[in-house]
Structures are given as C-alpha cells and as structure tokens.
N, C-alpha and C positions, 0 to 999 in steps of 0.2 A: 695300702689303704690308710686313710687318715681318720682321726677321731673328730667327729662332728656332733652337733647338738640336734636332737630330735624332740618333737612334742608327742607325748603319750597321752591318750585319752583314758580317763578313769570315770568311775561313778562319782558324781558330785558328792563331796563330803568324805570321800575315801582316799584323798590324795596322800595324807600322811601314812596311812596303812599301806598303800601301794609302794610308797617310798621305802618303808621298812622292809616289806616283803621282797622287793626287788634287790635291795642292798644285801639282804641275807641270802637270797638265791644266787646272787653274783658270787659271793664268797663260797657257799656250799657247793656250787657247780663248777668252781674254778675259772670264772670268767673275768677276773680282776684285770686281765690284759686287754679286755674288749669293752667292758662296761665300767666307766670311771666315776662319774658323778651323777647323782640323782637329786634334783632340786624341786621343791614345791615353791614357786615364786610367791613371795609375800612382801607386803609393804606395811610400814607403820603409819597409822592414821590417828589423828587426835580427835576425840569426840568430846563435845561440850555437854556435860550432864545437866539435868534440870536445875540443880542448885548452883550452876555456874562453874563448877570445877571441871578441869580438863583431865581426860584419861586417855593414855596411849593404848592402842589396840593393834594387834597384828591382823591383817586382812589379806586373804588370798587374792592375788592379782588376776588369776584365771581359774575360776572354779571348774573343777573337773579335768584339769590338765597338770601334768608333771613333765619337767624337762629332764632329758637323759643325754649325757655326753657319752658317746660310744663309737666303736668302730663297727660299721654295719656289715657283719658277716651273716651268713644264713643261720649259724648256730646262735649268735648273740641276738639276732632278730627273733628267733624262736623263743629264747629265754625270756625276753621282755614281753613279747606277745602273749605268752602263756603264764604270766604272773597273775595270780588271783586279783581281781579288781580292775585289770587292764582291759579296756574295750577295743583298743586299736591304736593306730598311729595317725596323727594329723598329716595329711599330705600323701596318703596312700590310697590308691583307687580300689584297693581290694584285689581279689582274684590273684593273689600271690605277688602283687607288685610291691616292691620295697618303697618306703616313704622317702620324700625329699627332706633334706636337712634344712635347718634355719640358716639364713645368711649371717655372716659375721656381724654385720651392723644390727641385725634384729636381736641376736642373742646378747650382744654387748649392751644394748639399750636396757634390756631386762636386768642383766647382771649388775650393771653399774648402778641402777636404781636400788639394788639390794646391797650395794657396797662390796660387790664381788667382781671378778674379772674372768673372761673366757680363757685367758692365758694364765697358767700357773706362774705368777710373777716371782714366787719365792725360789723355784727350782729351774724353770725354763728360761726366764727372761732376765738376762744380766748382760753386762758389757761383754762384747765378743760373741754373743749368740748370733747364729745365722738365721735370717728371716727372708721370706718371700713377701713382697708387697702385693696385696690382692685387691686393693681398692684405691681410688684417687688418681692423681696425675702421673704417679710413678708405677702404676699397676703393671705387673709382669716383670718387674725388676727384682733382683735379689741384692741383699747387702748384709752388713754386720752392724749390730747394735753398738752405738757409741755412748749414748746417754739415755737413762731411763728416768722419766719424770712421772712417777705414779700419781701424785696428787692431781695432775692435770690430764692423766691418761694419754700421755704423749711419749714418743720415742724420737731420738735423733739417730738415723740410720745412715751409715756410709755406703753409698752406691757408686758404681763405676759409670760416670757420665762423660762421654766423649774422651775416654781414656784417662780421666782424672778421678781420683777419689773425692766425692762430693757429699757433704752432709745435708740430709733432708729431714724435715720434721714431719712425722706421721702420727696419726691417732692409733691407739692400741688395736682397735677393731680392723685397721687396715693391713695388719700383718698376720702371717702364719709362721710359726717357728718351724725351721727345717730340722728334721732328725729327732 
C-alpha cells in the first residue's frame, strides 16, 4: 500500500483544531507509519487598507477542508474519521466505502502554491533514487534520478529506452518514489 493524499471535510473554521487533534491522535495511537502529514491549505494574499497601506494576510484556500497524507488502511481510516471535528472524506460515497485519493497533479498544484512538495525532497529525492513515472509520455516506465532541479520542480531521470540508458526530463508530480 502506498501513501496518498486525501481530502478530509471539517466544520468550517475548525481546520486548525482538526489538524492539531489529528496530529496528536496519530502520535498517541501509534499511527505515525500510516498518517504522515496533515495540512491546512493556505495562501498569502495582500490586502490594500483604506489608508493605502498593504497588509499580508494568510487565507485558507479551501474553507472546511484539510489535506491528509496517509496509507489508507481500515485502522488509519477509522482514526481520521473519528477525530473530533471531522465530518467525513471528500470522494467517499458513504456506506463504508473508502474515499478516492487526490491525483498527483492535483495535490502538487496545491502544495507548490504553498511552497511545498508532495515528495519529501530532503530525504526521498536525490540522485540515484528509483522512481516510477506515473504521468506524461513516459508513463509506466521506471528509472533512476540523475539530476534534481528543485527551483523548477523538474527531474532528469535515466530510463531504459530501446536497450539504452536515456535521460528524460519530467516534472516532480509525474513521479512516485519506489520503496
């Protein structure tokens, strides 16, 4: 099972409280290997005041929603669902059906807007890391990272193309790290 991103519904205005409670429950119940990151998507907006001064302000991108990176097991699903303030998962039909995860390009768009990445670039993504290409013209192929270009969110991956090692450039959202 792989770790994926899910959208959790909360009461509007309770996003930060749910994030805190979910993070503390994850630790107290020993689910650190299943529930990884909890994020309240925010963006910085500049407001012009009446006197003409500009003021930066944090604004929630999606009121009433929290993003959770997790491995969807029955137990982890139970922990998240039963956190106080959580009303459900986006993409679940109810009746015990597990929710669908966000696509890599969907979560990447949100995280990049916040100056973050879906891939933990400090520990997971370095030269020599094995990756699966999950989107684009080389979808379905595997390779080894040769160059990491974080400012542009790009990678150069060496893949086996017609029996030769060939470098291809892909976006960060187009890969999943193996292992």
